[in-house]
C-alpha positions in Angstrom: -85.8 23.0 104.9 -86.6 20.8 107.9 -88.8 23.6 109.4 -90.6 24.1 106.1 -91.4 20.4 105.9 -92.7 20.4 109.5 -95.0 23.4 108.7 -96.1 21.7 105.5 -97.0 18.5 107.3 -98.9 20.5 109.9 -101.1 21.9 107.2 -102.5 18.5 106.6 -103.2 17.6 110.2 -106.7 18.7 111.2 -106.7 21.4 113.8 -102.9 21.1 114.4 -102.0 24.3 112.7 -104.7 26.3 114.4 -103.6 25.2 117.8 -99.9 25.6 117.1 -99.7 28.7 115.0 -103.1 30.3 115.2 -101.8 33.9 114.8 -99.0 33.5 112.3 -99.4 33.3 108.5 -97.8 30.1 107.0 -94.8 30.7 104.8 -96.5 29.0 101.8 -99.2 31.7 101.8 -96.7 34.5 101.3 -95.9 35.2 97.6 -92.8 37.3 97.9 -89.8 34.9 98.1 -87.8 37.1 100.5 -90.7 37.5 102.9 -91.5 33.8 102.6 -87.9 33.0 103.6 -88.1 35.3 106.6 -91.5 33.9 107.6 -90.0 30.4 107.5 -86.7 31.4 109.2 -88.4 33.3 112.1 -91.6 31.3 112.5 -90.7 30.2 116.0 -90.2 33.9 117.0 -93.4 34.9 115.3 -95.3 32.1 117.1 -93.9 33.3 120.4 -95.0 36.9 119.6 -98.5 35.6 118.9 -98.6 33.6 122.1 -97.4 36.5 124.2 -100.0 38.9 122.7 -102.7 36.3 123.2 -101.7 35.9 126.9 -101.8 39.7 127.5 -104.8 41.0 129.3 -106.2 43.8 127.2 -108.9 46.1 128.6 -111.2 44.8 125.8 -111.0 41.8 123.5 -108.3 41.8 120.9 -108.2 39.4 117.9 -105.5 39.0 115.3 -107.1 39.5 111.8 -106.2 40.4 108.3 -109.7 41.9 107.9 -110.4 45.0 109.9 -113.8 46.4 111.1 -115.4 43.0 111.7 -118.3 42.3 114.0 -117.2 40.4 117.1 -119.3 37.3 116.5 -118.1 37.1 112.9 -114.5 37.7 114.0 -114.6 34.6 116.2 -115.2 32.5 113.1 -112.6 34.1 110.9 -109.0 33.2 110.2 -107.1 34.9 112.9 -103.6 34.6 111.4 -102.2 38.0 110.7 -98.5 38.1 111.8 -96.4 38.1 108.6 -93.4 39.5 106.8 -94.0 41.6 103.7 -92.1 43.9 101.3 -92.9 47.6 101.0 -91.0 49.8 98.6 -88.1 47.3 98.5 -87.9 47.0 102.3 -89.0 44.1 104.5 -91.5 44.9 107.2 -93.2 42.8 109.9 -96.9 43.4 109.7 -99.4 42.7 112.5 -103.0 43.6 112.2 -106.1 43.0 114.3 -109.4 44.1 115.7 -109.8 45.6 119.2 -113.3 45.6 120.5 -113.2 48.8 122.6 -116.1 51.2 121.9 -115.2 54.8 122.7 -117.7 57.6 123.1 -117.1 60.4 120.6 -118.7 62.8 123.0 -116.2 62.0 125.8 -113.1 61.4 123.7 -111.9 63.1 120.6 -110.0 61.4 117.8 -106.6 62.2 119.3 -107.6 60.8 122.7 -109.0 57.6 121.1 -105.8 57.2 119.1 -103.6 57.6 122.2 -105.7 55.2 124.2 -105.5 52.4 121.6 -101.8 53.1 121.1 -101.1 52.7 124.9 -103.5 49.8 125.5 -102.9 47.7 122.3 -100.0 48.8 120.1 -97.5 49.2 123.0 -98.1 45.6 124.3 -97.7 44.3 120.8 -94.4 46.1 120.4 -93.3 44.9 123.8 -94.0 41.3 122.7 -92.4 41.6 119.3 -89.4 43.9 119.6 -87.2 41.8 121.9 -87.0 39.1 119.1 -85.4 41.5 116.7 -82.7 43.7 118.3 -81.5 45.4 115.1 -82.7 46.2 111.7 -80.6 43.7 109.8 -83.6 41.4 109.3 -86.3 44.0 108.3 -86.7 47.7 108.3 -89.9 48.5 110.4 -92.8 47.2 112.3 -96.1 48.0 110.6 -99.1 47.6 113.0 -102.7 48.4 112.2 -105.6 48.0 114.7 -109.3 48.8 114.4 -111.4 50.0 117.3 -115.0 51.3 117.5 -116.5 54.7 118.1 -120.1 55.5 119.4 -121.7 58.8 118.4 -125.0 60.4 117.7 -125.8 61.8 114.3 -129.0 63.9 114.0 -130.1 62.3 117.3 -129.6 58.7 116.1 -127.0 56.6 117.9 -124.5 54.9 115.6 -121.2 53.0 115.8 -118.4 52.8 113.4 -114.7 51.6 113.2 -111.5 53.7 113.2 -108.1 52.4 112.1 -104.9 53.2 114.1 -101.8 52.6 112.0 -98.2 52.7 113.3 -95.1 52.5 111.1 -92.0 52.5 113.3 -88.4 51.7 112.3 -86.9 48.8 114.2 -84.3 50.9 115.9 -86.9 53.4 117.0 -89.1 50.6 118.3 -86.2 49.4 120.4 -85.7 52.8 121.9 -89.5 53.1 122.6 -89.7 49.7 124.3 -86.5 50.2 126.3 -87.2 53.8 127.3 -86.9 54.5 131.0 -88.3 58.0 131.0 -91.1 59.9 129.3 -88.5 62.0 127.5 -87.0 58.9 125.9 -90.4 57.5 124.9 -91.3 60.9 123.3 -88.1 61.0 121.4 -88.6 57.5 120.1 -92.2 57.9 119.0 -91.3 61.0 117.0 -89.3 58.7 114.7 -92.5 56.8 113.9 -95.5 57.6 111.7 -98.9 57.4 113.3 -102.3 57.5 111.5 -105.9 57.6 112.5 -108.0 56.7 109.5 -105.1 57.5 107.2 -104.7 61.0 108.7 -101.3 61.6 110.2 -101.0 62.5 113.9 -98.2 63.2 116.3 -98.3 61.7 119.8 -97.6 63.4 123.1 -96.5 60.7 125.6 -95.2 63.0 128.4 -97.1 63.4 131.6 -99.7 66.2 131.6 -100.9 68.3 128.7 -98.5 69.0 125.7 -96.8 72.3 125.8 -98.0 75.2 123.6 -94.7 75.1 121.7 -95.2 71.4 121.0 -98.8 71.8 120.0 -97.8 74.7 117.7 -95.3 72.5 115.7 -96.8 68.9 116.2 -100.5 69.1 116.8 -102.4 67.2 114.1 -103.7 69.4 111.3 -106.3 68.3 108.8 -104.7 66.9 105.7 -105.4 68.6 102.4 -108.0 67.1 100.2 -105.5 65.7 97.7 -103.3 64.3 100.5 -106.3 62.6 102.2 -107.4 61.0 98.9 -103.9 59.8 98.1 -103.3 58.1 101.5 -106.8 56.7 101.8 -106.7 55.2 98.4 -103.9 52.9 99.4 -104.8 52.4 103.1 -108.6 51.6 103.1 -110.5 51.5 106.4 -111.4 47.9 105.8 -108.7 45.5 104.7 -109.3 43.0 101.9 -108.6 39.4 103.1 -105.1 38.5 102.2 -104.2 42.1 101.3 -101.9 44.0 103.7 -103.7 47.0 105.1 -100.6 49.1 105.7 -100.0 51.8 103.2 -96.7 51.1 101.2 -95.8 54.8 101.0 -95.9 55.3 104.8 -92.5 53.7 105.2 -89.8 55.9 106.6 -86.5 56.0 104.9 -83.9 53.9 106.7 -81.6 55.6 109.2 -78.3 56.9 107.9 -75.4 54.4 108.2 -73.3 54.7 111.3 -69.6 54.9 110.6 -67.0 53.9 113.2 -63.5 55.3 112.7 -60.4 54.0 114.3 -60.5 57.1 116.5 -64.1 56.5 117.7 -63.3 52.9 118.5 -60.2 53.9 120.3 -62.3 56.4 122.4 -64.6 53.5 123.3 -61.6 51.5 124.4 -60.4 54.3 126.7 -63.9 54.9 128.1 -64.4 51.2 129.0 -60.8 50.3 129.8 -61.3 49.8 133.5 -64.3 47.4 133.1 -62.6 45.5 130.3 -59.4 45.0 132.4 -61.4 43.8 135.4 -63.5 41.5 133.2 -60.4 40.0 131.4 -58.8 39.3 134.8 -61.8 37.9 136.6 -63.2 35.7 133.8 -60.0 34.4 132.2 -60.3 31.0 133.8 -63.8 30.3 132.4 -63.6 32.3 129.2 -60.2 31.1 128.0 -59.2 34.4 126.5 -56.6 34.1 123.7 -53.4 35.7 125.1 -52.4 37.2 121.8 -55.7 38.9 121.1 -56.7 41.4 123.8 -60.3 42.5 124.1 -61.0 45.4 121.7 -63.7 47.3 119.9 -64.6 46.6 116.3 -67.1 48.2 113.9 -69.6 45.7 112.4 -72.8 46.3 110.5 -73.3 49.8 111.7 -72.6 48.9 115.3 -69.7 48.9 117.7 -69.0 45.6 119.4 -66.5 44.6 122.1 -64.6 41.6 120.6 -63.7 38.9 123.0 -61.3 36.4 121.5 -61.7 33.0 123.2 -60.7 29.4 122.8 -63.5 26.8 123.0 -62.9 23.0 123.3 -65.8 20.8 122.3 -66.2 17.1 122.6 -67.5 16.1 119.1 -66.9 13.2 116.8 -64.4 13.4 114.0 -65.9 14.9 110.9 -68.6 16.8 112.7 -70.1 19.6 110.6 -69.0 23.2 111.3 -72.6 24.0 112.3 -72.6 21.3 114.9 -69.3 22.6 116.3 -70.7 26.1 116.4 -73.8 24.9 118.2 -71.8 23.0 120.7 -69.5 26.0 121.2 -72.5 28.1 122.1 -74.2 25.6 124.4 -71.1 24.4 126.2 -69.1 27.6 126.5 -70.4 30.9 125.0 -73.9 30.8 126.6 -72.3 30.5 130.0 -70.3 33.7 129.5 -73.3 36.0 128.7 -74.3 36.7 132.3 -70.8 37.1 133.7 -69.8 39.5 130.9 -72.9 41.6 131.4 -72.1 42.3 135.0 -69.2 44.5 133.9 -71.2 46.9 131.9 -73.9 49.4 132.8 -77.5 49.1 131.7 -77.0 51.6 128.9 -73.4 51.2 127.6 -72.1 53.4 124.8 -71.7 50.5 122.4 -74.0 47.9 120.8 -73.0 44.5 122.1 -70.4 41.7 122.4 -68.6 39.7 119.7 -67.6 36.4 121.2 -65.0 35.4 118.6 -64.2 31.7 119.3 -61.6 29.4 117.9 -63.5 26.1 118.3 -61.2 23.1 118.8 -62.1 19.4 118.6 -60.4 16.8 120.8 -59.3 14.8 117.7 -56.8 17.6 116.9 -58.4 18.6 113.6 -58.2 22.2 112.4 -60.2 24.7 114.5 -63.3 26.4 113.3 -63.6 30.2 113.7 -67.1 31.2 114.9 -68.1 34.7 115.8 -71.3 35.5 117.7 -72.2 39.2 117.4 -74.8 39.5 120.3 -76.7 42.8 120.8 -77.0 43.9 124.4 -80.8 43.8 124.2 -81.1 40.1 123.8 -78.1 39.3 125.9 -80.1 40.9 128.8 -83.2 39.1 127.7 -81.4 35.8 127.9 -79.7 36.7 131.1 -83.0 37.4 132.8 -84.4 34.1 131.5 -87.0 35.9 129.3 -85.4 34.6 126.1 -84.1 31.2 125.1 -80.6 30.5 123.8 -82.2 30.0 120.3 -83.8 33.4 120.5 -80.4 34.9 121.4 -78.9 33.2 118.4 -81.7 34.3 116.1 -81.0 37.9 117.1 -77.3 37.6 116.5 -75.1 37.8 113.4 -73.1 34.6 113.3 -70.0 34.1 111.1 -68.5 30.6 110.6 -65.1 30.7 109.0 -65.9 34.2 107.9 -69.2 33.4 106.2 -72.6 34.4 107.7 -74.7 31.5 108.9 -77.9 30.8 110.7 -77.8 28.3 113.6 -80.7 26.1 114.7 -79.5 24.3 117.9 -81.9 21.4 117.6 -81.0 20.8 114.0 -77.3 21.4 114.2 -76.7 19.3 117.3 -78.7 16.5 115.8 -76.3 16.2 112.9 -72.8 14.7 112.7 
């Protein structure tokens, strides 16, 4: 509520919203209650995404916009707020749209080459800015990005220029794989989980070095859509977006990935595979982590992921009667945050599980009953935090936090300001 009041106040300060949040749609403009709540809850992350994209040096000018195919001079005068949550077919998506002022020659580059160039030069940097803030698909299902570029060609000897739209619908988990990929093979596998369109016509992307193989072209090369298919897709994904109307087609969403199931046997296998690292970690870090002697580190299945649960004791200096949110925030700041980097040192870059569950019994010096706080941190944002690319708040925003068994959100500034 405090954040919503701040944003509301900014709406009435001339120029304040434009300078603070020039790329992000305000929560009050979003009609769907769930999407509005997400916009409010993650507005700091969305603002950071906008700032990172703005700071990126694109080969040609790029502007956020909810209206595609706009002249550059007019674009500079238009509302440039386009980062927003929306709901499509019952699933939440993060939509980002904009205009890219590259003008490709149709004689030198065919449609596929233009699509691939805009994908690499524009869509990938946007994903690299956005994906680290959302390490799993518990917040929303997919990223939906649509960018317009320009094409020059001659028709009957007369030079003309028109816009083309590149649309990417990529599930959150696939986007993580794509951004984290270390090899061309990994990138190729990730992008095959996405849906890519040029002017509403589906394409498959070849991201490997060199030309695609004949086998790949045989099974994946783009084929003209049937007349009925083209009309169906184009009718819900127009080349020019109406202001305030999402330009991403609702039926382009891919079904969510099947649920992962972790059995006692699979968790026990993880325990055996990582036993040496866990034993060394427990011995080396016991003094600073304060591991509970009666709860050895072990693997647990949680929300379609496997996490290494580290049961620890945290002592905080807080006034009697402090809220459980303040105690959780102090536990993170004064203890848990300091364990992230040391714990990461014991596991390889690509471990075979999803993250760490710091399960803390938070004690207050006045002797009152402890508060149980669990921080389920994905490895992705733990590494982002460890490399100083993410703040502690961003790490918390990416986590699932349980306080006395109930899920909670934790704003450090707000929580630590309360009794």
